[in-house]
C-alpha positions in Angstrom: -58.1 18.7 -11.7 -58.0 16.0 -9.0 -54.2 16.3 -8.8 -54.4 20.0 -8.4 -57.1 19.6 -5.6 -54.8 17.2 -3.8 -51.9 19.6 -4.0 -54.0 22.5 -2.7 -55.4 20.3 0.1 -51.9 19.1 1.1 -50.5 22.6 1.2 -53.4 23.8 3.2 -53.2 21.0 5.7 -49.4 21.6 6.0 -50.1 25.2 6.8 -52.7 24.3 9.4 -50.3 21.9 11.1 -47.4 24.4 11.1 -49.5 27.2 12.7 -51.0 24.7 15.2 -47.5 23.9 16.4 -46.5 27.5 16.3 -49.5 28.4 18.4 -48.4 25.8 20.9 -45.0 27.3 21.0 -46.3 30.8 21.5 -48.8 29.8 24.1 -46.2 28.2 26.3 -43.2 30.5 26.1 -43.9 32.6 29.1 -41.4 30.8 31.4 -38.0 31.7 32.7 -35.6 29.3 34.5 -35.7 25.7 35.7 -36.6 25.5 39.4 -34.1 24.2 41.9 -34.4 23.8 45.7 -32.0 26.2 47.3 -32.5 25.5 51.0 -34.8 24.0 53.5 -36.1 24.8 57.0 -35.1 22.7 59.0 -31.8 22.4 57.1 -30.5 19.2 55.6 -29.0 16.9 58.3 -29.7 19.5 61.1 -30.7 18.7 64.7 -33.5 21.0 65.8 -36.2 21.2 68.5 -39.8 20.4 67.6 -40.6 22.3 64.3 -44.2 23.2 63.6 -43.5 23.9 60.0 -41.3 22.8 57.2 -40.3 25.2 54.5 -38.8 24.6 51.0 -37.0 27.6 49.4 -36.7 27.5 45.5 -34.8 29.8 43.2 -38.0 30.7 41.4 -41.8 30.4 42.0 -43.3 26.9 41.7 -46.9 25.7 41.5 -48.2 25.1 45.0 -51.2 23.3 43.7 -49.1 20.5 42.4 -46.7 20.3 45.4 -46.6 18.1 48.5 -44.3 16.4 51.0 -44.3 13.0 52.6 -42.6 12.6 56.0 -41.1 9.3 57.2 -39.8 8.3 60.7 -36.5 6.7 61.4 -38.0 3.3 60.6 -39.1 4.3 57.1 -42.8 4.4 58.1 -44.8 7.1 56.4 -46.3 9.7 58.7 -48.5 11.2 56.0 -48.6 13.5 53.0 -48.8 17.3 53.6 -49.9 20.0 51.2 -48.5 23.6 51.4 -50.4 26.2 53.2 -49.7 28.9 50.6 -51.4 29.0 47.2 -50.7 30.1 43.6 -47.1 30.2 42.6 -44.5 30.9 45.3 -40.7 30.6 45.8 -41.3 29.3 49.3 -43.5 26.4 50.2 -44.7 26.2 53.8 -46.1 23.0 55.3 -47.8 22.7 58.7 -46.6 19.3 60.1 -47.9 19.5 63.7 -46.0 17.7 66.5 -43.4 15.2 65.3 -41.7 12.7 67.6 -38.0 12.8 68.5 -35.6 11.2 66.2 -34.5 11.4 62.5 -37.1 12.1 59.8 -36.9 12.0 56.0 -38.9 14.5 53.9 -39.7 13.4 50.4 -40.9 16.4 48.3 -42.2 17.0 44.8 -43.4 20.1 42.9 -43.9 21.3 39.3 -41.6 24.0 38.0 -42.6 26.7 35.5 -41.4 24.7 32.5 -43.7 21.8 33.4 -41.0 19.6 34.9 -42.1 17.4 37.8 -39.1 17.8 40.2 -38.6 15.8 43.4 -36.0 15.0 45.9 -35.6 14.3 49.6 -33.7 15.4 52.7 -33.3 14.4 56.4 -33.4 16.3 59.7 -33.5 15.2 63.3 -35.6 16.4 66.3 -33.6 16.7 69.5 -31.3 13.8 68.6 -30.1 11.9 65.5 -31.2 8.3 65.6 -30.2 7.1 62.2 -29.0 8.2 58.8 -29.9 7.5 55.2 -33.4 6.3 55.8 -34.2 4.1 52.8 -37.7 4.6 51.4 -36.9 4.1 47.8 -38.7 1.3 46.0 -36.8 -0.9 43.5 -36.1 1.0 40.3 -38.3 -1.3 38.2 -41.3 -0.4 40.4 -41.1 3.3 39.6 -42.9 5.0 36.8 -39.9 7.3 36.2 -37.8 4.3 35.1 -40.3 3.0 32.6 -41.0 6.5 31.4 -37.3 7.0 30.7 -37.0 3.6 28.9 -40.0 4.1 26.7 -39.1 7.7 26.0 -35.6 6.6 24.8 -37.1 3.8 22.6 -39.8 6.1 21.1 -37.7 9.2 20.5 -34.7 7.2 19.3 -36.8 5.3 16.9 -38.4 8.5 15.6 -35.0 10.1 15.0 -33.7 7.0 13.1 -37.0 6.7 11.1 -37.1 10.4 10.1 -33.4 10.4 9.4 -33.7 7.3 7.2 -36.6 8.8 5.2 -34.7 12.1 4.7 -31.5 10.3 3.6 -33.4 8.2 1.2 -35.1 11.3 -0.3 -31.6 12.8 -0.8 -30.3 9.6 -2.3 -33.1 9.5 -4.8 -32.1 13.0 -6.0 -28.6 11.6 -6.4 -30.1 8.8 -8.5 -28.7 6.2 -6.0 -30.5 3.1 -4.8 -33.2 3.6 -2.2 -34.8 1.3 0.3 -38.1 1.3 2.3 -40.5 2.5 -0.3 -43.3 4.6 1.2 -45.6 1.7 1.9 -43.0 0.2 4.3 -43.1 3.4 6.5 -46.8 3.0 7.1 -46.7 0.0 9.6 -43.6 1.5 11.3 -45.5 4.8 11.7 -48.5 3.0 13.3 -46.1 1.1 15.7 -44.4 4.4 16.7 -47.8 6.1 17.2 -48.7 3.3 19.6 -45.3 3.7 21.3 -45.8 7.5 21.6 -49.2 6.8 23.2 -47.8 4.4 25.7 -45.0 6.8 26.5 -47.5 9.6 27.1 -49.5 7.4 29.4 -46.5 6.4 31.5 -45.5 10.1 31.6 -48.9 10.9 33.1 -48.2 8.3 35.8 -45.1 10.3 36.9 -47.2 13.5 37.5 -49.0 14.4 40.7 -52.6 13.3 41.1 -53.9 16.9 41.2 -52.1 17.7 37.9 -53.4 14.5 36.3 -57.0 15.3 37.4 -56.8 18.8 35.9 -55.3 17.4 32.6 -58.1 14.9 32.4 -60.5 17.8 32.8 -58.8 19.5 29.9 -57.7 22.4 32.0 -55.5 24.5 29.7 -53.3 25.8 32.5 -52.6 22.2 33.6 -52.0 21.1 30.0 -49.4 23.8 29.5 -47.7 22.5 32.7 -47.0 19.2 30.7 -45.2 20.2 27.4 -44.0 16.6 26.9 -47.5 15.4 26.9 -48.5 18.0 24.3 -45.4 17.0 22.2 -46.4 13.3 22.2 -50.0 14.2 21.2 -48.6 16.3 18.3 -46.3 13.5 17.2 -49.1 10.9 17.2 -51.1 13.2 14.9 -48.1 13.9 12.7 -47.3 10.1 12.4 -50.9 9.5 11.3 -50.5 12.3 8.7 -47.3 10.6 7.6 -49.2 7.4 6.7 -51.5 9.2 4.2 -51.2 7.8 0.7 -50.5 9.5 -2.6 -49.4 12.8 -1.2 -46.6 14.9 -2.7 -43.0 14.1 -1.6 -42.7 17.5 0.0 -45.6 16.5 2.3 -43.6 13.6 3.8 -40.4 15.6 4.0 -42.3 18.4 5.8 -43.9 16.0 8.3 -40.5 14.5 9.0 -39.0 17.9 9.8 -42.0 19.0 11.9 -41.7 15.7 13.9 -38.0 16.6 14.6 -39.1 20.2 15.7 -41.8 18.7 17.9 -39.3 16.4 19.6 -37.2 19.5 20.4 -40.1 21.0 22.4 -40.3 18.1 24.9 -37.2 19.0 27.1 -35.6 21.9 28.8 -36.4 24.4 26.0 -39.3 25.9 28.0 -36.9 26.7 30.9 -34.8 29.1 28.8 -35.2 32.8 28.6 -36.0 32.6 24.8 -37.7 29.3 24.2 -38.0 29.8 20.4 -34.3 30.2 20.1 -33.8 27.1 22.1 -36.2 25.2 19.9 -34.3 26.2 16.8 -31.0 25.1 18.2 -32.3 21.8 19.5 -34.1 21.2 16.2 -30.9 21.7 14.2 -29.1 19.4 16.6 -31.7 16.6 16.3 -31.8 17.0 12.5 -28.0 16.6 12.4 -28.2 13.4 14.5 -31.1 12.1 12.4 -29.2 12.6 9.1 -26.0 11.1 10.6 -27.8 7.9 11.8 -29.8 7.8 8.6 -26.6 7.8 6.6 -25.2 4.9 8.8 -28.4 2.9 8.2 -28.3 3.6 4.5 -24.6 2.5 4.2 -25.3 -0.7 6.1 -28.1 -1.4 3.7 -25.9 -0.8 0.7 -23.2 -3.0 2.1 -25.5 -5.9 3.1 -27.4 -5.9 -0.2 -24.3 -5.5 -2.3 -25.7 -2.5 -4.2 -22.6 -0.4 -3.7 -21.9 0.0 -7.5 -21.1 3.7 -8.2 -18.6 4.2 -5.4 -17.7 7.7 -6.6 -21.3 8.9 -6.4 -21.9 7.2 -3.0 -18.7 8.7 -1.6 -19.8 12.2 -2.7 -23.3 11.7 -1.3 -22.0 10.3 2.0 -19.3 13.0 2.4 -21.7 16.0 1.8 -24.5 14.7 4.0 -22.2 13.7 6.8 -20.3 17.0 6.6 -23.6 18.9 6.9 -24.7 16.7 9.8 -21.3 17.2 11.6 -21.5 21.0 11.2 -25.1 21.0 12.5 -24.2 18.8 15.5 -21.1 20.7 16.6 -22.3 24.3 16.2 -25.8 23.6 17.6 -24.3 21.6 20.5 -22.0 24.4 21.5 -24.8 27.0 21.2 -27.2 24.8 23.2 -24.7 24.5 26.1 -24.2 28.3 26.1 -28.0 28.8 25.9 -28.8 26.4 28.8 -26.0 27.3 31.1 -22.4 28.6 30.8 -19.2 26.8 29.8 -17.7 28.0 33.2 -20.6 26.3 35.1 -20.1 23.1 33.1 -16.3 23.1 33.8 -16.6 24.0 37.5 -19.4 21.6 38.5 -19.2 17.8 38.6 -22.8 16.8 37.9 -24.6 14.1 35.9 -25.5 16.7 33.3 -21.9 18.0 32.9 -20.6 14.4 32.8 -23.0 13.5 30.0 -22.0 16.8 28.2 -18.4 15.5 28.1 -19.6 12.1 26.9 -21.4 13.8 24.0 -18.2 15.7 23.1 -16.1 12.5 23.1 -18.8 10.6 21.3 -19.1 13.3 18.6 -15.3 13.3 18.1 -15.3 9.5 17.7 -18.1 9.7 15.2 -16.3 12.3 13.2 -13.1 10.3 13.2 -14.9 7.1 12.2 -16.8 9.0 9.5 -13.5 10.4 8.1 -12.1 6.9 8.0 -15.2 5.7 6.2 -15.0 8.5 3.6 -11.2 8.8 3.0 -10.0 5.3 3.7 -12.7 2.6 3.2 -14.7 4.2 0.4 -11.7 5.8 -1.4 -8.8 3.4 -1.1 -10.5 0.1 -0.3 -13.6 0.8 -2.5 -16.0 -0.7 0.1 -18.0 0.0 3.2 -16.3 -1.0 6.5 -19.2 -2.6 8.3 -17.5 -2.8 11.7 -16.8 1.0 11.6 -20.5 1.5 10.6 -21.8 -0.6 13.5 -19.5 1.4 15.9 -20.9 4.7 14.6 -24.5 3.5 15.0 -23.9 2.4 18.6 -22.2 5.7 19.4 -25.1 7.6 17.8 -27.6 5.7 19.9 -25.6 6.4 23.0 -25.6 10.1 22.1 -29.4 10.1 21.7 -29.7 8.4 25.1 -27.4 11.0 26.7 -29.4 13.8 25.1 -32.7 12.5 26.4 -31.3 12.1 29.9 -29.9 15.6 29.8 -33.2 17.1 28.7 -34.8 15.7 31.9 -32.2 16.4 34.7 -30.9 19.5 36.4 -28.7 21.8 34.4 -25.6 23.2 36.2 -25.8 27.0 36.8 
């Protein structure tokens, strides 16, 4: 009777978690495209007479409430922060700046796009005459919250992908009656550590937002919360990791939590900027699952090789080949579809941007991983009857680099 009650409770809780995440997806899918600055008045590097206003023109409406500019003179001294005169959401932000002195000025702006991304940049213009160029007002990278957010996000999300992949691979290995590592109790302290990492990452993310948006988030303003999908994703992951530490649940519980964590990770990037966010979430979830399984296989093989438990080489080869083939198919197909969903192949090919460069890096990295995986399956495991550790370490390093590239791509401008 007690076992039956536990099973019913676990199924009910799983359903509640699933629909809570689904509700979050439905509540935040009313967005269209990622905002980009199309032009400014005065124009970049232009020389004009005394302007009374500065205008920023975007390709889609942005939130005026969470927008502002800071103007610097040619010595890099701040002349003050200015808020837009218009309200609500608008494609053009207008700022009354009063009478500015002659010379070159730098305008540093930030705003929040419809998908919740805090976007920012800067440009220069001169009044009557150009007195300097490239005014440097940028603090050292280690003093910026964006740097630390990127670092902690990479560590947290990368660790989650490896942990979930390791757990899923071990679950499959158990079905193949192969040796397994990290019994469930070992996952508990790791889950607590990752919960703390997710919490710290969420706090640093909040530090990258505008003060107005942070105030509204602290006041639990639902509109403001929906402007920060990454924060919601981190909160969901913390809850899921705590659920992952529950004892004596059915195996399906932990597998389901692992898969939901991967789906939640897919909700923290550019997916809300697409025309059909649900389709984008599905594609990115499949992509992350493929990466998790691949890295999980690498970690599993390293463990087999270092503990000398590689006894049934035929069974290990069959297990490794099937799981890696599935991961490769998931990575390649979802990767191509994600590129088409987010932009177009023509735009990627014709533009030289950080995003397109990282896209090429991911293609090259995936080809290298497939090649090394093929060598491991058909050469090392078949002919040499052993795991090639050097090849494994190379695959793991490439996999980590691909995770880093994916995280960076999810936060920067997509070519259009």
